[in-house]
C-alpha positions as CSV (number, residue, x, y, z in Angstrom):
1,M,0.0,0.0,0.0
2,E,1.4,3.5,-0.9
3,S,1.7,6.1,1.7
4,G,2.2,9.7,1.9
5,L,2.4,11.8,-1.1
6,S,3.0,9.0,-3.6
7,A,-0.6,7.7,-2.9
8,W,-1.8,11.0,-4.2
9,S,0.0,11.1,-7.5
10,E,-3.1,10.2,-9.6
11,F,-5.1,12.9,-7.8
12,N,-2.3,15.5,-8.3
13,V,-2.0,14.8,-11.9
14,A,-5.9,15.1,-12.6
15,M,-6.1,18.3,-10.4
16,A,-3.0,19.9,-12.0
17,G,-4.3,19.3,-15.6
18,A,-7.8,20.5,-14.6
19,A,-6.6,23.6,-13.0
20,A,-4.3,24.4,-15.9
21,A,-7.0,23.9,-18.3
22,L,-9.2,26.4,-16.4
23,V,-6.5,28.9,-16.1
24,G,-6.1,28.9,-19.6
25,L,-9.8,29.2,-20.5
26,M,-10.2,31.9,-17.9
27,I,-7.4,33.9,-19.4
28,V,-8.7,33.7,-22.8
29,A,-12.3,34.5,-21.8
30,M,-11.2,37.6,-19.8
31,S,-8.8,38.7,-22.5
32,V,-11.8,39.1,-24.7
33,N,-13.3,41.8,-22.3
34,I,-10.1,43.0,-20.8
35,R,-10.8,46.7,-21.3
36,V,-14.0,46.6,-19.5
37,I,-12.6,44.4,-16.7
38,L,-9.7,46.9,-16.2
39,T,-12.2,49.7,-15.9
40,G,-14.1,48.0,-13.0
41,Y,-13.3,48.9,-9.5
42,T,-13.1,45.4,-8.1
43,L,-13.0,43.3,-11.2
44,P,-9.3,43.3,-11.8
45,A,-8.4,42.4,-8.2
46,R,-11.1,39.7,-8.1
47,A,-9.8,38.2,-11.5
48,A,-6.3,38.2,-10.1
49,S,-7.4,36.4,-6.9
50,A,-9.1,33.7,-9.0
51,I,-6.0,33.3,-11.2
52,A,-3.8,33.2,-8.1
53,S,-6.0,30.4,-6.5
54,L,-5.9,28.3,-9.6
55,T,-2.2,28.9,-10.1
56,L,-1.7,27.8,-6.6
57,A,-3.6,24.6,-7.2
58,I,-1.5,23.9,-10.2
59,V,1.8,24.5,-8.3
60,V,0.7,22.4,-5.2
61,A,-0.5,19.6,-7.3
62,G,2.6,19.6,-9.5
63,I,5.0,19.9,-6.6
64,G,3.1,17.1,-4.9
65,L,4.2,15.0,-7.9
66,M,8.0,15.3,-7.0
67,P,9.5,12.0,-5.9
68,D,10.7,11.5,-2.4
69,L,9.4,15.0,-1.3
70,D,9.3,15.3,2.5
71,E,5.8,16.1,3.7
72,R,6.9,18.7,6.1
73,V,8.8,20.5,3.2
74,Y,5.7,20.1,1.2
75,G,3.7,21.7,3.9
76,V,6.1,24.8,4.1
77,I,5.6,25.2,0.3
78,V,1.9,25.0,0.6
79,V,1.9,27.6,3.3
80,V,4.1,29.9,1.4
81,G,1.8,29.6,-1.7
82,G,-1.2,30.2,0.5
83,L,0.3,33.3,1.9
84,V,1.1,34.6,-1.7
85,S,-2.4,33.6,-2.9
86,G,-3.8,35.3,0.3
87,V,-2.2,38.7,-0.7
88,F,-4.3,38.6,-3.8
89,A,-7.5,37.6,-1.9
90,V,-6.9,40.4,0.8
91,H,-6.5,42.9,-1.8
92,A,-9.6,41.9,-3.7
93,T,-11.6,41.9,-0.4
94,R,-10.4,45.4,0.5
95,K,-11.5,46.6,-3.0
96,I,-14.9,44.9,-2.5
97,F,-15.5,46.5,0.9
98,T,-14.3,49.9,-0.2
99,D,-16.5,49.9,-3.4
100,T,-18.8,52.9,-3.2
101,D,-20.9,51.9,-6.0
102,H,-24.6,51.7,-4.7
103,A,-24.9,48.4,-6.7
104,A,-22.0,46.9,-4.9
105,R,-23.7,44.6,-2.4
106,V,-23.3,41.1,-1.0
107,R,-19.9,42.0,-0.1
108,G,-19.4,39.1,2.2
109,P,-20.1,36.3,-0.4
110,K,-17.9,38.0,-2.8
111,S,-15.0,38.1,-0.4
112,F,-15.8,34.6,0.9
113,F,-14.9,32.8,-2.5
114,G,-11.6,34.7,-2.7
115,L,-10.5,34.2,1.0
116,V,-11.4,30.4,1.4
117,P,-8.8,28.9,-1.0
118,P,-5.8,30.6,0.6
119,G,-7.1,29.7,4.1
120,A,-7.7,26.1,3.1
121,F,-4.1,25.9,1.8
122,L,-2.7,27.5,5.0
123,L,-4.6,24.9,7.1
124,G,-3.4,21.9,5.0
125,G,0.2,23.2,5.1
126,A,0.1,23.8,8.8
127,L,-1.2,20.4,9.3
128,L,1.6,18.9,7.2
129,I,4.2,20.9,9.1
130,A,2.9,19.5,12.3
131,G,3.1,16.0,11.0
132,N,-0.6,15.4,11.1
133,D,-1.8,12.8,8.7
134,A,-4.9,14.8,7.8
135,G,-2.6,17.4,6.1
136,L,-2.6,15.6,2.8
137,Y,-6.4,15.4,2.8
138,A,-6.6,19.3,3.9
139,V,-4.3,20.0,1.0
140,A,-6.4,18.0,-1.5
141,T,-9.5,19.7,-0.4
142,A,-7.8,23.1,-0.8
143,V,-7.0,22.2,-4.4
144,V,-10.6,21.4,-5.1
145,V,-11.9,24.5,-3.1
146,A,-9.5,26.6,-5.2
147,I,-10.8,25.2,-8.4
148,V,-14.4,25.7,-7.5
149,A,-13.7,29.2,-6.2
150,G,-11.7,30.1,-9.1
151,V,-14.5,29.1,-11.5
152,V,-17.1,31.0,-9.4
153,I,-15.2,34.1,-9.3
154,S,-14.2,34.0,-13.0
155,W,-17.8,33.4,-13.9
156,V,-19.1,36.3,-11.7
157,V,-16.3,38.6,-13.2
158,L,-17.4,37.7,-16.7
159,I,-21.1,38.2,-15.9
160,E,-20.5,41.6,-14.2
161,V,-18.7,42.7,-17.5
162,L,-21.8,42.4,-19.2
163,R,-24.1,44.4,-16.8
């Protein structure tokens, strides 16, 4: 029976591929409306947050495929990635909450989808650093959460462009 990261190789291959495909599609879709996205107060930051989350999912899944990688080292990498992604999410949240447009409502849910992925990666990485066996499950969950949140944020950004 496989143990540790090696047991997650097929999952990591699938998630890295799925996230990479989504990032590519997202960038193409957003490039069609880039002028409108760039004129929005919150849209560029929210798009960047989605791209950061999806990119982190690719990086974490890809690094998880490295042979003989120590789980604690992997945890450090995941935490660093979560912090970097978190910078984008916090910036987007600040933009969301300082938006003075009267139509800018539901600030909490808008921020939630950006903040959850970095938080999930930080939790998973911290568990790995602590040597907790649940860390790999938490990181896998973070990858899936990042993909879902990235898709939701991207969809909302593209819909808001057309309003």
